C-alpha positions in Angstrom: -8.0 -28.8 29.7 -6.8 -25.8 31.7 -3.4 -24.2 31.1 -1.8 -21.4 33.1 0.8 -18.7 32.2 2.2 -16.2 34.6 1.6 -12.5 33.5 5.1 -11.6 34.6 6.6 -14.1 32.2 4.4 -12.8 29.4 5.4 -9.2 29.9 9.2 -9.3 30.4 10.4 -12.9 30.3 12.2 -14.6 27.4 11.0 -18.0 28.8 7.3 -18.7 29.3 6.3 -21.8 31.2 2.8 -23.1 30.5 1.5 -25.4 33.2 -1.6 -27.5 33.9 -3.7 -27.5 37.1 -1.2 -29.8 38.8 1.6 -27.3 38.1 3.2 -29.7 35.6 4.9 -28.1 32.6 3.0 -28.7 29.4 4.7 -26.2 27.1 7.7 -23.9 27.2 7.7 -20.8 25.0 10.9 -18.9 24.3 11.2 -15.4 22.9 14.3 -14.8 20.7 16.6 -12.1 22.1 17.8 -11.0 18.6 14.3 -11.1 17.0 11.6 -10.2 19.6 8.9 -11.0 17.1 9.9 -14.7 17.0 8.2 -16.8 19.8 8.8 -20.6 19.6 6.7 -23.2 21.5 8.3 -26.5 22.7 6.7 -29.5 24.4 8.0 -31.2 27.5 10.6 -33.2 25.5 12.1 -30.0 24.1 10.7 -30.6 20.6 9.6 -27.5 18.7 5.9 -27.8 17.9 5.0 -24.2 16.9 6.1 -20.6 16.5 4.9 -17.1 16.0 7.0 -15.1 13.6 6.7 -11.8 11.7 5.5 -12.4 8.2 5.2 -8.9 6.9 7.0 -6.1 8.7 5.3 -3.2 6.8 1.7 -4.4 7.6 2.7 -6.0 10.9 1.3 -9.4 9.9 2.3 -12.4 12.0 2.3 -16.1 11.1 1.4 -18.8 13.5 2.9 -22.2 12.5 2.3 -25.6 14.1 4.7 -28.4 13.1 6.2 -26.3 10.4 2.8 -25.6 8.7 1.2 -22.1 8.8 -2.2 -22.5 10.5 -3.2 -18.8 10.6 -2.0 -15.2 10.2 -3.0 -12.4 12.5 -2.5 -8.6 12.5 -1.1 -6.6 15.4 -2.3 -3.0 15.3 -2.8 -0.5 18.1 -6.5 0.0 18.8 -8.6 1.5 21.5 -11.5 -0.9 21.6 -10.6 -4.4 20.6 -13.4 -6.9 20.9 -13.1 -9.2 17.9 -10.3 -11.0 16.0 -10.8 -13.5 13.1 -8.2 -16.2 12.4 -8.8 -17.2 8.8 -7.3 -20.6 8.1 -8.5 -22.2 11.3 -11.8 -20.3 11.2 -11.7 -19.1 14.8 -13.7 -16.0 15.9 -12.2 -14.5 19.0 -14.7 -12.4 20.9 -14.4 -10.5 24.2 -12.3 -8.0 25.9 -8.8 -8.6 24.5 -7.2 -5.8 26.4 -8.0 -7.4 29.8 -7.4 -10.9 28.4 -11.0 -12.0 29.0 -12.2 -13.6 25.7 -13.2 -16.8 24.1 -12.6 -18.4 20.6 -15.5 -19.9 18.7 -15.3 -22.3 15.7 -18.6 -23.1 13.8 -20.6 -21.9 16.8 -18.8 -24.0 19.3 -16.4 -22.6 22.0 -12.9 -24.0 21.5 -11.0 -21.9 23.9 -11.6 -19.5 26.7 -9.0 -17.1 28.2 -9.4 -15.2 31.5 -7.2 -13.5 34.0 -6.6 -15.4 37.2 -4.6 -15.3 40.4 -2.0 -18.0 40.6 0.0 -19.4 43.5 1.6 -16.8 45.8 -0.8 -14.2 44.5 0.8 -13.7 41.1 -1.5 -12.6 38.3 -1.8 -15.0 35.4 -3.8 -16.2 32.5 -6.1 -19.3 32.6 -6.5 -20.9 29.2 -9.4 -23.4 29.0 -9.1 -25.5 25.8 -11.7 -28.0 24.7 -9.4 -30.4 22.9 -5.7 -31.2 23.4 -5.2 -30.9 19.6 -6.0 -27.2 19.9 -3.7 -26.6 22.9 -0.5 -25.5 20.9 -2.4 -23.0 18.7 -4.6 -21.8 21.6 -1.5 -21.2 23.7 0.3 -19.3 20.9 -2.8 -17.2 20.2 -3.1 -16.3 23.9 0.6 -15.4 24.0 0.2 -13.3 20.9 -2.9 -11.5 22.0 -1.4 -10.7 25.4 2.0 -9.6 24.0 1.2 -7.7 20.7 -2.0 -5.9 21.4 -1.0 -2.3 22.2 -3.0 0.3 24.0 -2.4 3.9 23.0 -1.0 6.3 25.5 0.9 3.6 27.4 4.7 3.1 27.3 5.5 0.7 24.5 7.8 -2.2 24.9 11.4 -1.1 24.2 12.4 -4.5 22.8 9.7 -4.4 20.1 10.3 -0.8 19.0 6.7 0.0 18.1 6.0 3.8 18.5 2.6 5.3 18.9 1.4 8.6 17.5 -2.0 8.5 19.1 -2.5 10.8 22.1 -5.8 9.3 23.0 -6.2 8.3 26.6 -7.6 4.8 26.9 -8.2 4.9 30.7 -9.9 8.3 30.9 -13.2 7.4 29.3 -16.7 7.1 30.9 -18.4 3.8 30.4 -21.9 4.5 28.8 -24.2 1.5 29.2 
């Protein structure tokens, strides 16, 4: 199953519409104006099915819940070279280039989700989320939203609504690729 999210909605919007290949709305995610760390996921019938919320402010640990049950926790820390994330309770290994949103999630050696950048209708950039099983769609969608929103790159202007300040003066984009 392929799902699509517009990059513009991910960056600045409080409402994110997740559609399928036929441009039908599958999920709607909303970001709380008072608490920017809270993202809730709703189905087409406007029933809340999941959320991302801040679990520990000091360590910046977030909790991802599906149907009121915590399915995983994840850390959000600024890094230069992010290529691997492990989601403990659901046993997903996320491997790839997380900064450019080109990665896949593996569970027991089998790919359960793949995320890649794409060009949507009218030339708008977006994310394509390819999920193997509809049961993994809510958590896969929340993980993709989380990884796109909360991974921070040093030396770029931070989001003003999240109020995360960087002390690093490293330049991410001024490196030479040594292969």
